[in-house]
BABAKOL-462495 format. One record per residue (C-alpha): residue number from 0; residue in one letter; chain; y, z, x. Coordinates in steps of 0.25 Angstrom, whole numbers, plus 5000, padded with zeros to 4 digits. Each point is the difference from the previous one (the first is absolute). Layout:
residues N
[firo NUM; 'a'; 'A'; [Y; Z; X]],
...
end
This chain:
residues 305
[firo 0; 'm'; 'A'; [5000; 4999; 5001]],
[firo 1; 'l'; 'A'; [5009; 5004; 5012]],
[firo 2; 'e'; 'A'; [4997; 4989; 5006]],
[firo 3; 'g'; 'A'; [5005; 4990; 4989]],
[firo 4; 'r'; 'A'; [5011; 5007; 4997]],
[firo 5; 'r'; 'A'; [5005; 4995; 5013]],
[firo 6; 's'; 'A'; [4995; 4987; 5001]],
[firo 7; 'r'; 'A'; [5008; 5001; 4985]],
[firo 8; 'e'; 'A'; [5013; 5006; 5007]],
[firo 9; 'r'; 'A'; [4999; 4990; 5014]],
[firo 10; 'p'; 'A'; [5009; 4989; 4997]],
[firo 11; 'a'; 'A'; [4996; 4985; 5000]],
[firo 12; 'p'; 'A'; [5002; 4993; 5014]],
[firo 13; 'w'; 'A'; [5002; 4989; 4996]],
[firo 14; 's'; 'A'; [5012; 5007; 4992]],
[firo 15; 't'; 'A'; [5005; 5008; 5011]],
[firo 16; 'g'; 'A'; [5000; 4988; 5009]],
[firo 17; 'g'; 'A'; [5007; 4989; 4990]],
[firo 18; 'a'; 'A'; [5010; 5013; 5002]],
[firo 19; 'r'; 'A'; [5002; 4997; 5015]],
[firo 20; 'v'; 'A'; [5001; 4985; 4999]],
[firo 21; 's'; 'A'; [5010; 4997; 4989]],
[firo 22; 'r'; 'A'; [5008; 5014; 5007]],
[firo 23; 'g'; 'A'; [4998; 4992; 5014]],
[firo 24; 'r'; 'A'; [5006; 4988; 4994]],
[firo 25; 'g'; 'A'; [5010; 5005; 4992]],
[firo 26; 'd'; 'A'; [5006; 5009; 5015]],
[firo 27; 'l'; 'A'; [4997; 4987; 5005]],
[firo 28; 'a'; 'A'; [5008; 4991; 4993]],
[firo 29; 'e'; 'A'; [5009; 5011; 4999]],
[firo 30; 'r'; 'A'; [5005; 5000; 5014]],
[firo 31; 'v'; 'A'; [4999; 4985; 5001]],
[firo 32; 'l'; 'A'; [5012; 5001; 4989]],
[firo 33; 'g'; 'A'; [5007; 5010; 5004]],
[firo 34; 'g'; 'A'; [4998; 4997; 5016]],
[firo 35; 'p'; 'A'; [5004; 4985; 5006]],
[firo 36; 'v'; 'A'; [5001; 4992; 4984]],
[firo 37; 'l'; 'A'; [5012; 5009; 4996]],
[firo 38; 'w'; 'A'; [5008; 5001; 5012]],
[firo 39; 'a'; 'A'; [5001; 4985; 4998]],
[firo 40; 'g'; 'A'; [5003; 4998; 4988]],
[firo 41; 'l'; 'A'; [5010; 5008; 5003]],
[firo 42; 'g'; 'A'; [5005; 4994; 5012]],
[firo 43; 'l'; 'A'; [5000; 4989; 4992]],
[firo 44; 'l'; 'A'; [5006; 5005; 4990]],
[firo 45; 't'; 'A'; [5013; 5007; 5012]],
[firo 46; 'a'; 'A'; [4998; 4984; 5004]],
[firo 47; 'f'; 'A'; [5004; 4994; 4988]],
[firo 48; 'a'; 'A'; [5010; 5008; 4997]],
[firo 49; 'l'; 'A'; [5007; 5001; 5014]],
[firo 50; 'g'; 'A'; [5000; 4986; 5004]],
[firo 51; 'p'; 'A'; [5014; 4997; 4991]],
[firo 52; 'f'; 'A'; [5008; 5010; 5008]],
[firo 53; 'l'; 'A'; [4993; 4996; 5012]],
[firo 54; 'w'; 'A'; [5004; 4987; 5000]],
[firo 55; 'v'; 'A'; [5014; 5000; 4993]],
[firo 56; 'f'; 'A'; [4999; 5011; 5012]],
[firo 57; 'l'; 'A'; [4996; 4993; 5012]],
[firo 58; 't'; 'A'; [5009; 4986; 4993]],
[firo 59; 's'; 'A'; [5013; 5011; 5001]],
[firo 60; 'l'; 'A'; [4999; 5001; 5015]],
[firo 61; 'k'; 'A'; [4999; 4985; 5003]],
[firo 62; 'p'; 'A'; [5011; 4991; 5005]],
[firo 63; 'r'; 'A'; [5004; 4988; 4992]],
[firo 64; 'a'; 'A'; [4991; 4991; 5008]],
[firo 65; 'e'; 'A'; [4987; 5005; 4999]],
[firo 66; 'l'; 'A'; [5003; 5003; 4985]],
[firo 67; 'y'; 'A'; [5002; 4983; 5000]],
[firo 68; 'a'; 'A'; [4988; 4998; 5010]],
[firo 69; 't'; 'A'; [4988; 4990; 4998]],
[firo 70; 'p'; 'A'; [4989; 5004; 5000]],
[firo 71; 'l'; 'A'; [5003; 5012; 4995]],
[firo 72; 'v'; 'A'; [5002; 5013; 5007]],
[firo 73; 'y'; 'A'; [4994; 5012; 4997]],
[firo 74; 'l'; 'A'; [5005; 5009; 5010]],
[firo 75; 'p'; 'A'; [5016; 5000; 5003]],
[firo 76; 'q'; 'A'; [5000; 4995; 5014]],
[firo 77; 'h'; 'A'; [5014; 5005; 5005]],
[firo 78; 'p'; 'A'; [5003; 5012; 4990]],
[firo 79; 't'; 'A'; [5013; 5005; 4994]],
[firo 80; 'l'; 'A'; [5009; 5007; 4991]],
[firo 81; 'a'; 'A'; [5010; 4989; 4997]],
[firo 82; 'n'; 'A'; [4995; 4998; 4987]],
[firo 83; 'y'; 'A'; [5005; 5015; 4996]],
[firo 84; 'v'; 'A'; [5010; 5000; 5007]],
[firo 85; 'd'; 'A'; [5003; 4986; 4993]],
[firo 86; 'a'; 'A'; [4993; 5006; 4986]],
[firo 87; 'w'; 'A'; [5011; 5014; 5003]],
[firo 88; 't'; 'A'; [5014; 4992; 5002]],
[firo 89; 's'; 'A'; [4998; 4987; 4993]],
[firo 90; 'k'; 'A'; [5014; 4997; 4994]],
[firo 91; 'l'; 'A'; [4993; 4988; 4991]],
[firo 92; 't'; 'A'; [4990; 5011; 4996]],
[firo 93; 'p'; 'A'; [5005; 5016; 5003]],
[firo 94; 'f'; 'A'; [4988; 5008; 5001]],
[firo 95; 's'; 'A'; [5007; 5012; 5004]],
[firo 96; 'r'; 'A'; [5008; 5002; 4984]],
[firo 97; 'f'; 'A'; [4985; 4993; 4995]],
[firo 98; 'f'; 'A'; [4995; 5012; 5007]],
[firo 99; 'a'; 'A'; [5010; 5008; 4996]],
[firo 100; 'n'; 'A'; [5003; 4996; 4987]],
[firo 101; 's'; 'A'; [4986; 5005; 4997]],
[firo 102; 'l'; 'A'; [5000; 5015; 5005]],
[firo 103; 'w'; 'A'; [5008; 5003; 4990]],
[firo 104; 'v'; 'A'; [4995; 4993; 4987]],
[firo 105; 's'; 'A'; [4985; 5007; 5005]],
[firo 106; 's'; 'A'; [5008; 5012; 5005]],
[firo 107; 'v'; 'A'; [5008; 5004; 4988]],
[firo 108; 't'; 'A'; [4989; 4994; 4991]],
[firo 109; 'm'; 'A'; [4990; 5011; 5004]],
[firo 110; 'i'; 'A'; [5007; 5011; 5000]],
[firo 111; 'a'; 'A'; [5004; 4995; 4986]],
[firo 112; 't'; 'A'; [4986; 4997; 4994]],
[firo 113; 't'; 'A'; [4998; 5014; 5009]],
[firo 114; 'a'; 'A'; [5007; 5008; 4992]],
[firo 115; 'i'; 'A'; [4999; 4996; 4986]],
[firo 116; 's'; 'A'; [4986; 4998; 4999]],
[firo 117; 'i'; 'A'; [4997; 5018; 5008]],
[firo 118; 'l'; 'A'; [5008; 5001; 4984]],
[firo 119; 'a'; 'A'; [4994; 4991; 4992]],
[firo 120; 'g'; 'A'; [4989; 5001; 5007]],
[firo 121; 'y'; 'A'; [5000; 5016; 4999]],
[firo 122; 'a'; 'A'; [5004; 5000; 4985]],
[firo 123; 'l'; 'A'; [4989; 4990; 4995]],
[firo 124; 'a'; 'A'; [4991; 5009; 5008]],
[firo 125; 'r'; 'A'; [5003; 5015; 4993]],
[firo 126; 'f'; 'A'; [5007; 4997; 4988]],
[firo 127; 'r'; 'A'; [4992; 4996; 4990]],
[firo 128; 'f'; 'A'; [5010; 4991; 4986]],
[firo 129; 'g'; 'A'; [4997; 4989; 4990]],
[firo 130; 'g'; 'A'; [5000; 4985; 5008]],
[firo 131; 'r'; 'A'; [4994; 5007; 5013]],
[firo 132; 'd'; 'A'; [4989; 4995; 5001]],
[firo 133; 'l'; 'A'; [5004; 4986; 4994]],
[firo 134; 'l'; 'A'; [5012; 4999; 5012]],
[firo 135; 'l'; 'A'; [4991; 5003; 5008]],
[firo 136; 'l'; 'A'; [4992; 4987; 4997]],
[firo 137; 'v'; 'A'; [5013; 4994; 5001]],
[firo 138; 'f'; 'A'; [5003; 5002; 5012]],
[firo 139; 'l'; 'A'; [4985; 4995; 5004]],
[firo 140; 'a'; 'A'; [5001; 4988; 4993]],
[firo 141; 't'; 'A'; [5014; 4993; 5007]],
[firo 142; 'q'; 'A'; [4990; 5001; 5012]],
[firo 143; 'm'; 'A'; [4993; 4985; 4992]],
[firo 144; 'f'; 'A'; [5014; 4992; 4999]],
[firo 145; 'p'; 'A'; [5003; 4995; 5013]],
[firo 146; 'a'; 'A'; [5014; 4998; 5004]],
[firo 147; 'v'; 'A'; [5004; 4986; 4994]],
[firo 148; 'l'; 'A'; [5001; 5004; 4985]],
[firo 149; 'l'; 'A'; [5014; 5010; 5004]],
[firo 150; 'i'; 'A'; [5005; 4992; 5010]],
[firo 151; 'a'; 'A'; [5008; 4992; 4988]],
[firo 152; 'p'; 'A'; [5005; 5009; 4992]],
[firo 153; 'l'; 'A'; [5004; 5009; 5013]],
[firo 154; 'l'; 'A'; [5007; 4990; 5005]],
[firo 155; 's'; 'A'; [5007; 4997; 4986]],
[firo 156; 'q'; 'A'; [5001; 5018; 5002]],
[firo 157; 'w'; 'A'; [5007; 5000; 5015]],
[firo 158; 'y'; 'A'; [5008; 4986; 5001]],
[firo 159; 'a'; 'A'; [5007; 5009; 4984]],
[firo 160; 'l'; 'A'; [5003; 5009; 5009]],
[firo 161; 'g'; 'A'; [5005; 4995; 5011]],
[firo 162; 'l'; 'A'; [4990; 5005; 5012]],
[firo 163; 'i'; 'A'; [4995; 4986; 5004]],
[firo 164; 'd'; 'A'; [4999; 5001; 5015]],
[firo 165; 't'; 'A'; [4999; 5014; 5001]],
[firo 166; 'y'; 'A'; [4992; 5013; 5005]],
[firo 167; 'q'; 'A'; [4999; 5006; 4987]],
[firo 168; 'a'; 'A'; [4991; 4987; 4991]],
[firo 169; 'l'; 'A'; [4992; 5001; 5009]],
[firo 170; 'i'; 'A'; [4997; 5016; 5002]],
[firo 171; 'y'; 'A'; [5001; 4999; 4983]],
[firo 172; 's'; 'A'; [4991; 4992; 5001]],
[firo 173; 'n'; 'A'; [4990; 5001; 5009]],
[firo 174; 'f'; 'A'; [5002; 5015; 4994]],
[firo 175; 's'; 'A'; [4993; 4995; 4986]],
[firo 176; 'f'; 'A'; [4990; 4996; 5006]],
[firo 177; 't'; 'A'; [4996; 5011; 5009]],
[firo 178; 'v'; 'A'; [5002; 5011; 4992]],
[firo 179; 'p'; 'A'; [4990; 4997; 4987]],
[firo 180; 'f'; 'A'; [4988; 5002; 5011]],
[firo 181; 't'; 'A'; [5005; 5011; 5007]],
[firo 182; 'v'; 'A'; [5002; 5007; 4991]],
[firo 183; 'w'; 'A'; [4987; 4997; 4995]],
[firo 184; 'm'; 'A'; [4994; 5004; 5012]],
[firo 185; 'l'; 'A'; [5005; 5012; 5002]],
[firo 186; 'v'; 'A'; [4997; 5008; 4983]],
[firo 187; 'g'; 'A'; [4988; 4998; 5006]],
[firo 188; 'y'; 'A'; [5002; 5006; 5013]],
[firo 189; 'f'; 'A'; [5010; 5012; 4994]],
[firo 190; 'n'; 'A'; [4985; 5002; 4990]],
[firo 191; 's'; 'A'; [4990; 5003; 5012]],
[firo 192; 'i'; 'A'; [5012; 5013; 5004]],
[firo 193; 'p'; 'A'; [4995; 5011; 4992]],
[firo 194; 'r'; 'A'; [5010; 5005; 4989]],
[firo 195; 'e'; 'A'; [4997; 5017; 5005]],
[firo 196; 'l'; 'A'; [5009; 4997; 5012]],
[firo 197; 'e'; 'A'; [5011; 4997; 4995]],
[firo 198; 'e'; 'A'; [5001; 5010; 4990]],
[firo 199; 's'; 'A'; [4995; 5012; 5011]],
[firo 200; 'a'; 'A'; [5015; 4995; 5005]],
[firo 201; 'm'; 'A'; [5005; 4999; 4986]],
[firo 202; 'i'; 'A'; [4996; 5016; 4999]],
[firo 203; 'd'; 'A'; [5006; 5003; 5010]],
[firo 204; 'g'; 'A'; [5013; 4996; 5000]],
[firo 205; 'c'; 'A'; [5001; 4984; 4999]],
[firo 206; 'g'; 'A'; [5007; 4990; 4992]],
[firo 207; 'r'; 'A'; [4991; 4984; 4995]],
[firo 208; 'f'; 'A'; [5009; 4996; 5012]],
[firo 209; 'g'; 'A'; [5000; 5010; 5010]],
[firo 210; 'a'; 'A'; [4983; 5001; 4997]],
[firo 211; 'l'; 'A'; [5001; 4983; 5003]],
[firo 212; 'c'; 'A'; [5008; 5001; 5011]],
[firo 213; 'r'; 'A'; [4993; 5013; 5007]],
[firo 214; 'v'; 'A'; [4988; 4998; 4997]],
[firo 215; 'i'; 'A'; [4994; 4985; 4993]],
[firo 216; 'l'; 'A'; [5007; 4992; 5011]],
[firo 217; 'p'; 'A'; [4994; 5005; 5010]],
[firo 218; 'l'; 'A'; [4984; 5000; 4996]],
[firo 219; 'a'; 'A'; [5004; 4985; 4993]],
[firo 220; 'a'; 'A'; [5006; 4995; 5015]],
[firo 221; 'p'; 'A'; [4991; 4989; 5000]],
[firo 222; 'g'; 'A'; [5000; 4996; 4988]],
[firo 223; 'i'; 'A'; [5016; 4998; 5003]],
[firo 224; 'a'; 'A'; [4997; 4993; 5012]],
[firo 225; 'a'; 'A'; [4990; 4990; 4994]],
[firo 226; 't'; 'A'; [5011; 4996; 4989]],
[firo 227; 'a'; 'A'; [5010; 5000; 5011]],
[firo 228; 'i'; 'A'; [4991; 4992; 5007]],
[firo 229; 'f'; 'A'; [4999; 4990; 4988]],
[firo 230; 'a'; 'A'; [5015; 4999; 4997]],
[firo 231; 'f'; 'A'; [5002; 4997; 5014]],
[firo 232; 'v'; 'A'; [4992; 4990; 5003]],
[firo 233; 'a'; 'A'; [5002; 4992; 4984]],
[firo 234; 's'; 'A'; [5013; 4999; 5003]],
[firo 235; 'w'; 'A'; [5001; 4997; 5015]],
[firo 236; 's'; 'A'; [4990; 4987; 4995]],
[firo 237; 'e'; 'A'; [5006; 4997; 4991]],
[firo 238; 'l'; 'A'; [5004; 4984; 4999]],
[firo 239; 'l'; 'A'; [5004; 4995; 4984]],
[firo 240; 'f'; 'A'; [5010; 5009; 4996]],
[firo 241; 'a'; 'A'; [5004; 4998; 5014]],
[firo 242; 'i'; 'A'; [5002; 4985; 5001]],
[firo 243; 't'; 'A'; [5004; 5000; 4983]],
[firo 244; 'f'; 'A'; [5012; 5012; 5002]],
[firo 245; 't'; 'A'; [5007; 4996; 5011]],
[firo 246; 's'; 'A'; [5005; 4987; 5007]],
[firo 247; 'q'; 'A'; [5007; 5004; 5012]],
[firo 248; 't'; 'A'; [4996; 5000; 5012]],
[firo 249; 'e'; 'A'; [5002; 5012; 5002]],
[firo 250; 'm'; 'A'; [4995; 5008; 4990]],
[firo 251; 'r'; 'A'; [4987; 4992; 5000]],
[firo 252; 't'; 'A'; [4989; 5013; 5004]],
[firo 253; 'l'; 'A'; [4989; 4997; 5013]],
[firo 254; 's'; 'A'; [4989; 4994; 4990]],
[firo 255; 'a'; 'A'; [5012; 4991; 4994]],
[firo 256; 'g'; 'A'; [5006; 4996; 5012]],
[firo 257; 'l'; 'A'; [4985; 4996; 5007]],
[firo 258; 'l'; 'A'; [5001; 4989; 4991]],
[firo 259; 'l'; 'A'; [5014; 4995; 5005]],
[firo 260; 'm'; 'A'; [4992; 4996; 5015]],
[firo 261; 'v'; 'A'; [4994; 4989; 4990]],
[firo 262; 'g'; 'A'; [5009; 4990; 5001]],
[firo 263; 'q'; 'A'; [4998; 4983; 4994]],
[firo 264; 'y'; 'A'; [4997; 4993; 5013]],
[firo 265; 'e'; 'A'; [4994; 5011; 5008]],
[firo 266; 'i'; 'A'; [4995; 5015; 5001]],
[firo 267; 'q'; 'A'; [5003; 5010; 5013]],
[firo 268; 'w'; 'A'; [4985; 5007; 5001]],
[firo 269; 'g'; 'A'; [5005; 5006; 5010]],
[firo 270; 'q'; 'A'; [5011; 5007; 4994]],
[firo 271; 'l'; 'A'; [4995; 5002; 4987]],
[firo 272; 's'; 'A'; [4987; 5006; 5007]],
[firo 273; 'a'; 'A'; [5008; 5010; 5009]],
[firo 274; 'g'; 'A'; [5005; 5005; 4986]],
[firo 275; 'v'; 'A'; [4988; 5000; 4992]],
[firo 276; 'i'; 'A'; [4995; 5009; 5014]],
[firo 277; 'i'; 'A'; [5013; 5009; 4997]],
[firo 278; 's'; 'A'; [5001; 5000; 4986]],
[firo 279; 't'; 'A'; [4986; 5006; 5001]],
[firo 280; 'v'; 'A'; [5006; 5012; 5010]],
[firo 281; 'p'; 'A'; [5005; 5007; 4988]],
[firo 282; 'v'; 'A'; [4988; 5002; 4991]],
[firo 283; 'a'; 'A'; [4991; 5001; 5011]],
[firo 284; 'm'; 'A'; [5006; 5014; 5006]],
[firo 285; 'l'; 'A'; [5002; 5004; 4986]],
[firo 286; 'f'; 'A'; [4985; 5000; 4997]],
[firo 287; 't'; 'A'; [4995; 5002; 5015]],
[firo 288; 'f'; 'A'; [5009; 5016; 4998]],
[firo 289; 'l'; 'A'; [4996; 5002; 4985]],
[firo 290; 'q'; 'A'; [4985; 4994; 4998]],
[firo 291; 'r'; 'A'; [4993; 5012; 4999]],
[firo 292; 'h'; 'A'; [5012; 5006; 4988]],
[firo 293; 'l'; 'A'; [4996; 4984; 4999]],
[firo 294; 'i'; 'A'; [4988; 5002; 4994]],
[firo 295; 'r'; 'A'; [4999; 5012; 4994]],
[firo 296; 'g'; 'A'; [5011; 5000; 4992]],
[firo 297; 'l'; 'A'; [4993; 4990; 4994]],
[firo 298; 't'; 'A'; [4987; 5005; 4998]],
[firo 299; 'a'; 'A'; [5003; 5013; 4996]],
[firo 300; 'g'; 'A'; [5005; 4997; 4987]],
[firo 301; 'a'; 'A'; [4984; 4993; 4995]],
[firo 302; 'l'; 'A'; [4996; 5014; 5000]],
[firo 303; 'k'; 'A'; [5003; 5015; 4992]],
[firo 304; 'g'; 'A'; [4997; 5010; 5009]],
end
């Protein structure tokens, strides 16, 4: 009886062998896919993403003779920074003025968007009132419509107010598109912060605004950083409003100013490439210093804890 019970309890040899084989195959596939194949795929994606940027950078260092040489010169034989100097100091395409215009418009839009989004997002996250959910839905729905739909009414409005060829037209137009999304994003982030923290501060004597400034804002720093980065980048790379609401060369932003380097009979490839590289420097620096806050800010509001 005891031997029979032991024989029944003993697992079948083919069952454990099959499990070992399947587990061994799984480990082998995981090692192959998680090693060379994975890194090869990441390398190809990286090369595909950085390839155009590298080509533009090499083009910006080539003198005019190498730009139009036959056969094609891939690497600059005589690297020069003349294209950067010409693009920055040109009187026909004053890139320094374009840079200053973009910096001013993007900075003001970023500051105004962040300030309004904090107040509106906090109010929508903490107060319950009629139409709140509908308002959030409207904010989200505004991102589904292209900006070109508002070009005609905005142009008529700015012309009637005398704001054509002014910074105000660009800032107000960018502001109308950045605020809805940033408010919606901050609502989710503020909802992830426990209410008990600000309630404790209010019990200790803080008002609602004091609790927001002293308790909530330090905790919401990643979300606020993500909001600021989004507003700055959206304004920095905006093109449609810039070419529609400005006609004077000195009022053009970077994205619109680059189009002036594409002439009817010639494209200034050297200066155009140098301008593209210069225009990417502020955004690249912003992402480099604030990328951790950006990732945390974009994902923290997705979960409630």
